C-alpha positions in Angstrom: -16.9 13.9 -47.7 -16.9 15.5 -44.5 -19.6 14.0 -41.9 -21.3 17.2 -40.5 -21.5 16.0 -37.1 -17.5 14.5 -36.7 -16.7 16.4 -33.5 -13.0 18.8 -34.4 -11.0 19.7 -31.5 -12.3 23.2 -31.7 -15.7 22.1 -30.4 -14.0 19.0 -27.7 -14.6 20.6 -24.6 -10.5 19.6 -23.0 -9.3 21.0 -26.1 -6.8 23.4 -25.5 -6.5 24.1 -21.7 -10.2 24.6 -21.9 -10.9 21.4 -19.1 -13.4 22.5 -16.2 -12.7 21.9 -12.6 -14.8 19.2 -12.0 -12.6 17.3 -14.8 -10.1 18.9 -13.1 -10.2 17.9 -9.5 -11.8 14.6 -10.9 -8.3 13.5 -12.3 -6.3 14.4 -9.5 -8.6 12.5 -6.9 -8.0 9.6 -9.4 -4.2 9.6 -9.6 -3.9 10.5 -6.1 -6.2 8.0 -5.0 -4.0 5.1 -7.5 -0.7 6.5 -5.8 -2.3 5.7 -2.2 -3.3 2.2 -3.2 0.4 1.3 -4.6 1.8 2.8 -1.6 -0.5 0.6 0.7 -0.2 -1.9 -1.8 3.4 -2.2 -1.1 3.5 -1.8 2.3 1.4 -4.8 2.9 3.3 -7.2 0.6 6.7 -5.8 2.0 4.9 -6.9 5.5 3.7 -10.1 4.8 6.3 -11.7 2.5 8.5 -12.6 5.3 11.1 -15.5 3.9 11.9 -18.2 6.4 15.8 -18.6 6.9 15.3 -22.7 7.6 17.4 -24.6 4.7 16.0 -28.3 4.1 13.1 -30.4 4.7 12.0 -32.9 7.5 14.4 -35.8 5.5 16.9 -33.7 4.4 17.6 -31.1 7.7 19.9 -29.0 5.5 22.6 -27.6 8.1 23.1 -28.5 11.2 24.3 -25.5 13.0 24.7 -27.1 16.5 28.2 -28.6 17.0 28.4 -31.7 18.8 
């Protein structure tokens, strides 16, 4: 039993390199936007992820570098 309304590969717009230029441009813009967003996100994460070099707490001061 075959459905008459069921799409086949020949009726799909994007099959066999038949994409419209508008669809191609949209996909390229989405990919470019995601890449730019990832680069900006990585840069922000790198800039604001400073690690303190201090070892210790107020109760346990850690390593004392000043020799008496």
